[in-house]
MIFI-101000 format. One record per residue (C-alpha): residue number from 1; x, y, z. Coordinates in nm, 3 decimals, always signed. Layout:
  resi       c1       c2       c3
   NUM        X        Y        Z
...
***
This chain:
  resi       c1       c2       c3
     1   -2.200  -10.182   +3.112
     2   -1.861  -10.140   +3.314
     3   -1.849   -9.992   +3.639
     4   -1.600   -9.750   +3.454
     5   -1.847   -9.694   +3.198
     6   -2.118   -9.658   +3.437
     7   -1.941   -9.401   +3.621
     8   -1.817   -9.226   +3.315
     9   -2.182   -9.172   +3.194
    10   -2.255   -9.087   +3.572
    11   -2.383   -8.744   +3.625
    12   -2.165   -8.561   +3.821
    13   -2.087   -8.216   +4.018
    14   -1.712   -8.116   +4.051
    15   -1.644   -7.887   +4.374
    16   -1.273   -7.929   +4.411
    17   -1.067   -7.835   +4.079
    18   -0.831   -7.587   +3.972
    19   -0.856   -7.362   +3.681
    20   -0.521   -7.366   +3.543
    21   -0.460   -7.699   +3.715
    22   -0.701   -7.845   +3.466
    23   -0.559   -7.752   +3.157
    24   -0.494   -8.035   +2.929
    25   -0.155   -8.125   +2.770
    26   -0.320   -8.016   +2.466
    27   -0.383   -7.653   +2.633
    28   -0.058   -7.640   +2.783
    29   +0.110   -7.737   +2.507
    30   -0.056   -7.432   +2.339
    31   +0.011   -7.200   +2.593
    32   +0.349   -7.282   +2.632
    33   +0.403   -7.261   +2.237
    34   +0.258   -6.915   +2.244
    35   +0.483   -6.831   +2.528
    36   +0.813   -7.030   +2.499
    37   +0.987   -7.123   +2.836
    38   +1.059   -7.356   +3.093
    39   +0.706   -7.581   +3.028
    40   +0.778   -7.833   +2.752
    41   +0.520   -7.721   +2.430
    42   +0.551   -8.117   +2.359
    43   +0.230   -8.301   +2.527
    44   +0.423   -8.604   +2.585
    45   +0.696   -8.426   +2.742
    46   +0.453   -8.315   +3.008
    47   +0.450   -8.638   +3.154
    48   +0.808   -8.611   +3.282
    49   +0.715   -8.232   +3.363
    50   +0.445   -8.322   +3.582
    51   +0.632   -8.572   +3.789
    52   +0.629   -8.405   +4.146
    53   +0.884   -8.479   +4.410
    54   +0.709   -8.338   +4.694
    55   +0.438   -8.076   +4.718
    56   +0.673   -7.801   +4.714
    57   +0.818   -7.900   +4.386
    58   +0.378   -7.946   +4.266
    59   +0.388   -7.614   +4.355
    60   +0.714   -7.489   +4.184
    61   +0.553   -7.653   +3.863
    62   +0.198   -7.527   +3.902
    63   +0.349   -7.203   +3.906
    64   +0.571   -7.273   +3.582
    65   +0.236   -7.328   +3.416
    66   +0.046   -7.032   +3.584
    67   +0.301   -6.834   +3.423
    68   +0.163   -6.921   +3.074
    69   -0.180   -6.746   +3.098
    70   -0.069   -6.418   +3.008
    71   -0.334   -6.248   +2.821
    72   -0.695   -6.223   +2.791
    73   -0.705   -6.489   +2.489
    74   -0.506   -6.749   +2.698
    75   -0.761   -6.694   +2.982
    76   -1.068   -6.751   +2.782
    77   -0.893   -7.042   +2.563
    78   -0.775   -7.194   +2.885
    79   -1.120   -7.188   +3.046
    80   -1.344   -7.315   +2.739
    81   -1.102   -7.599   +2.680
    82   -1.129   -7.709   +3.053
    83   -1.486   -7.638   +3.038
    84   -1.528   -7.911   +2.738
    85   -1.300   -8.163   +2.884
    86   -1.520   -8.159   +3.201
    87   -1.843   -8.189   +3.000
    88   -1.743   -8.407   +2.714
    89   -1.493   -8.676   +2.897
    90   -1.590   -8.636   +3.260
    91   -1.988   -8.648   +3.259
    92   -1.969   -8.296   +3.446
    93   -2.296   -8.122   +3.446
    94   -2.208   -7.848   +3.721
    95   -1.857   -7.736   +3.828
    96   -1.726   -7.486   +4.079
    97   -1.399   -7.386   +3.928
    98   -1.118   -7.229   +4.134
    99   -0.979   -6.924   +3.996
   100   -0.674   -6.747   +4.115
   101   -0.684   -6.441   +3.958
   102   -0.421   -6.297   +4.140
   103   -0.140   -6.446   +3.960
   104   -0.288   -6.336   +3.594
   105   -0.324   -5.968   +3.709
   106   +0.029   -5.966   +3.817
   107   +0.178   -6.038   +3.475
   108   -0.029   -5.758   +3.291
   109   -0.373   -5.869   +3.250
   110   -0.651   -5.639   +3.420
   111   -0.900   -5.776   +3.628
   112   -1.169   -5.664   +3.407
   113   -1.045   -5.817   +3.111
   114   -0.996   -6.129   +3.326
   115   -1.328   -6.127   +3.437
   116   -1.470   -6.066   +3.068
   117   -1.259   -6.387   +2.981
   118   -1.372   -6.622   +3.196
   119   -1.744   -6.501   +3.213
   120   -1.745   -6.523   +2.793
   121   -1.624   -6.913   +2.832
   122   -1.865   -7.003   +3.105
   123   -2.174   -6.871   +2.878
   124   -2.022   -7.039   +2.576
   125   -1.997   -7.368   +2.771
   126   -2.331   -7.350   +2.916
   127   -2.451   -7.276   +2.581
   128   -2.268   -7.529   +2.401
   129   -2.193   -7.798   +2.643
   130   -2.478   -7.810   +2.888
   131   -2.194   -7.748   +3.133
   132   -2.309   -7.495   +3.454
   133   -1.992   -7.319   +3.604
   134   -1.945   -7.097   +3.894
   135   -1.657   -6.965   +4.044
   136   -1.443   -6.958   +4.325
   137   -1.159   -6.691   +4.351
   138   -0.892   -6.801   +4.585
   139   -0.591   -6.657   +4.732
   140   -0.280   -6.779   +4.635
   141   -0.131   -6.895   +4.999
   142   +0.244   -6.842   +4.889
   143   +0.168   -6.463   +4.776
   144   +0.037   -6.379   +5.167
   145   -0.179   -6.106   +5.267
   146   -0.125   -5.858   +4.965
   147   -0.257   -6.118   +4.773
   148   -0.547   -6.177   +4.989
   149   -0.608   -5.790   +4.980
   150   -0.642   -5.770   +4.616
   151   -0.821   -6.098   +4.562
   152   -1.067   -5.955   +4.829
   153   -1.115   -5.654   +4.651
   154   -1.151   -5.765   +4.301
   155   -1.406   -5.977   +4.446
   156   -1.608   -5.732   +4.589
   157   -1.576   -5.472   +4.332
   158   -1.569   -5.665   +4.027
   159   -1.659   -5.997   +4.077
   160   -1.927   -6.138   +3.807
   161   -2.263   -6.294   +3.952
   162   -2.139   -6.656   +3.894
   163   -1.849   -6.602   +4.165
   164   -2.001   -6.791   +4.471
   165   -1.693   -6.862   +4.708
   166   -1.364   -6.726   +4.824
   167   -1.087   -6.983   +4.912
   168   -0.722   -7.006   +5.015
   169   -0.493   -7.247   +4.844
   170   -0.108   -7.289   +4.791
   171   +0.151   -7.404   +5.086
   172   -0.004   -7.449   +5.449
   173   +0.305   -7.476   +5.613
   174   +0.426   -7.123   +5.708
   175   +0.118   -6.993   +5.599
   176   -0.117   -6.957   +5.894
   177   -0.505   -6.997   +5.808
   178   -0.549   -6.668   +6.070
   179   -0.351   -6.442   +5.841
   180   -0.663   -6.432   +5.593
   181   -0.935   -6.425   +5.872
   182   -1.032   -6.062   +5.843
   183   -1.039   -6.123   +5.453
   184   -1.310   -6.420   +5.474
   185   -1.490   -6.224   +5.732
   186   -1.545   -5.932   +5.455
   187   -1.627   -6.187   +5.186
   188   -1.873   -6.435   +5.372
   189   -2.025   -6.056   +5.473
   190   -2.083   -6.010   +5.102
   191   -2.243   -6.338   +5.022
   192   -1.944   -6.562   +4.926
   193   -1.924   -6.883   +5.082
   194   -1.600   -6.977   +5.284
   195   -1.405   -7.262   +5.114
   196   -0.983   -7.246   +5.221
   197   -0.798   -7.543   +5.188
   198   -0.672   -7.706   +5.512
   199   -0.561   -7.988   +5.653
   200   -0.352   -8.153   +5.329
   201   +0.006   -8.075   +5.386
   202   -0.015   -7.987   +5.792
   203   -0.199   -8.134   +6.094
   204   -0.549   -8.131   +6.199
   205   -0.536   -7.816   +6.381
   206   -0.527   -7.621   +6.080
   207   -0.851   -7.787   +5.955
   208   -0.958   -7.651   +6.327
   209   -0.833   -7.300   +6.209
   210   -1.000   -7.320   +5.882
   211   -1.350   -7.372   +6.061
   212   -1.302   -7.137   +6.373
   213   -1.123   -6.825   +6.191
   214   -1.242   -6.855   +5.829
   215   -1.597   -6.990   +5.900
   216   -1.512   -7.250   +5.637
   217   -1.842   -7.412   +5.498
   218   -1.664   -7.677   +5.290
   219   -1.267   -7.795   +5.350
   220   -1.055   -7.858   +5.071
   221   -0.924   -8.194   +5.162
   222   -0.912   -8.227   +5.510
   223   -0.661   -8.537   +5.491
   224   -0.507   -8.516   +5.810
   225   -0.876   -8.445   +5.987
   226   -0.824   -8.805   +6.041
   227   -0.594   -8.767   +6.315
   228   -0.810   -8.624   +6.551
   229   -1.132   -8.798   +6.699
   230   -1.253   -8.503   +6.806
   231   -1.235   -8.330   +6.482
   232   -1.395   -8.606   +6.279
   233   -1.656   -8.629   +6.528
   234   -1.728   -8.240   +6.498
   235   -1.737   -8.248   +6.095
   236   -1.992   -8.498   +6.140
   237   -2.240   -8.321   +6.367
   238   -2.178   -7.972   +6.168
   239   -2.203   -8.157   +5.849
   240   -1.945   -7.950   +5.690
   241   -1.779   -8.167   +5.390
   242   -1.442   -8.275   +5.293
   243   -1.334   -8.203   +4.892
   244   -1.140   -8.552   +4.872
   245   -0.906   -8.612   +4.636
   246   -0.752   -8.905   +4.657
   247   -0.493   -8.923   +4.371
   248   -0.347   -8.542   +4.407
   249   -0.287   -8.664   +4.791
   250   -0.121   -8.901   +4.673
   251   +0.103   -8.765   +4.403
   252   +0.201   -8.452   +4.644
   253   +0.294   -8.686   +4.940
   254   -0.002   -8.628   +5.164
   255   -0.090   -8.987   +5.182
   256   +0.220   -9.236   +5.151
   257   -0.016   -9.457   +4.979
   258   -0.369   -9.502   +4.827
   259   -0.440   -9.740   +5.089
   260   -0.383   -9.521   +5.354
   261   -0.644   -9.283   +5.219
   262   -0.857   -9.175   +5.521
   263   -1.187   -9.196   +5.267
   264   -1.311   -9.510   +5.439
   265   -1.242   -9.312   +5.790
   266   -1.399   -9.009   +5.690
   267   -1.737   -9.252   +5.568
   268   -1.710   -9.432   +5.901
   269   -1.689   -9.140   +6.142
   270   -2.019   -9.001   +5.960
   271   -1.824   -8.686   +5.739
   272   -1.986   -8.565   +5.455
   273   -1.751   -8.623   +5.193
   274   -1.697   -8.545   +4.809
   275   -1.508   -8.650   +4.534
   276   -1.304   -8.439   +4.304
   277   -0.991   -8.475   +4.102
   278   -0.784   -8.137   +4.169
   279   -0.559   -8.075   +3.911
   280   -0.649   -8.374   +3.711
   281   -0.388   -8.353   +3.462
   282   -0.076   -8.264   +3.609
   283   -0.192   -8.585   +3.840
   284   -0.274   -8.807   +3.552
   285   -0.616   -8.854   +3.688
   286   -0.962   -8.753   +3.606
   287   -1.334   -8.731   +3.769
   288   -1.413   -9.053   +3.645
   289   -1.067   -9.249   +3.762
   290   -1.123   -9.069   +4.145
   291   -1.462   -9.229   +4.176
   292   -1.317   -9.553   +4.081
   293   -1.028   -9.507   +4.340
   294   -1.305   -9.383   +4.571
   295   -1.508   -9.696   +4.516
   296   -1.194   -9.929   +4.533
   297   -1.130   -9.768   +4.874
   298   -1.523   -9.773   +4.998
   299   -1.539  -10.134   +4.888
   300   -1.800  -10.041   +4.623
   301   -1.828  -10.339   +4.398
   302   -1.974  -10.364   +4.062
   303   -2.300  -10.476   +4.186
   304   -2.618  -10.297   +4.226
   305   -2.504  -10.178   +4.590
   306   -2.190  -10.089   +4.482
   307   -2.349   -9.875   +4.197
   308   -2.595   -9.704   +4.429
   309   -2.316   -9.625   +4.651
   310   -2.167   -9.419   +4.310
   311   -2.471   -9.232   +4.280
   312   -2.500   -9.160   +4.687
   313   -2.145   -9.047   +4.601
   314   -2.231   -8.788   +4.305
   315   -2.587   -8.689   +4.507
   316   -2.333   -8.553   +4.809
   317   -2.160   -8.334   +4.564
   318   -2.446   -8.187   +4.450
   319   -2.584   -8.122   +4.756
   320   -2.228   -8.002   +4.906
   321   -2.220   -7.754   +4.595
   322   -2.328   -7.369   +4.615
   323   -2.548   -7.444   +4.270
   324   -2.846   -7.266   +4.224
   325   -3.172   -7.437   +4.356
   326   -3.304   -7.532   +4.010
   327   -2.964   -7.683   +3.883
   328   -2.926   -7.907   +4.183
   329   -3.268   -8.013   +4.137
   330   -3.230   -8.076   +3.792
   331   -2.873   -8.244   +3.860
   332   -3.056   -8.518   +4.130
   333   -3.338   -8.582   +3.910
   334   -3.119   -8.678   +3.654
   335   -2.898   -8.906   +3.894
   336   -3.203   -9.082   +4.016
   337   -3.305   -9.110   +3.647
   338   -2.931   -9.264   +3.567
   339   -2.973   -9.469   +3.848
   340   -3.293   -9.651   +3.782
   341   -3.187   -9.745   +3.416
   342   -2.823   -9.852   +3.487
   343   -2.753   -9.921   +3.835
   344   -2.764  -10.306   +3.766
   345   -2.456  -10.471   +3.636
   346   -2.425  -10.640   +3.305
***
């Protein structure tokens, strides 16, 4: 068994993966054919479409794909297609899918219909694929406080039982985390977990703000935290995990090269990390590929110790998740069983 095959079969949890951003080229092409416009309906042409100049261009392209999701049928088909890809292609058993209902409701899909569509796909995915899905509803930062007002209200009034987290995505520059402090306070009071993006395209102060103002229980990306030894020490002491997405950080210019990615610095500092794929088709990656990138960055060779280290990364995502206790125990047991049977190389 090659290292790639080992990682592909390793039972995994995915904690930082975006709903629309996970649409395969085939799904996007189908949506583009339904709603002709600026997005290519040829899967091959999407490769060029997904070549990003910088983070601002990524947001521009991302929103063009978001605009293709215009009906409850689009939402349901997208969601089930993403679930199938996670389960069948990536060995994912549990995922917290970050959804941005505000952008879909803005084009005319009632929030009630949105919830019905994602929930129908979720229950079908668990029945058909054995994949347990939970939702994180995030605020699109580029749309500001009004989007936060709506997202919070919908979460409190219409959020399904599978909604576990409240997030904040989009650009960081010009979008202070403090704008959203009251929204996160109300979401946390209602039992939702705080999972904002921070420190991806701005400095470590944004991570501090996410922790102190938004009560972050996990940090999306947190790449620039490596620049602040005091922040690294704080993250290590408090155990707040970072959701690390190496290829995404390269594609959006958050790091200049994979060799410069701070993942090893995080691990050396004792910071809890999870490995994730973010918007995998857009970045030409997958969760399997991200584990292989992490293995290279952390020096996890194709030997028993290296494979054990990869199993530890998988366990870290499970323990950092908001999965129900029984799901967490089942997945940890499955990882342990897999490690026992397959950890030795050929």
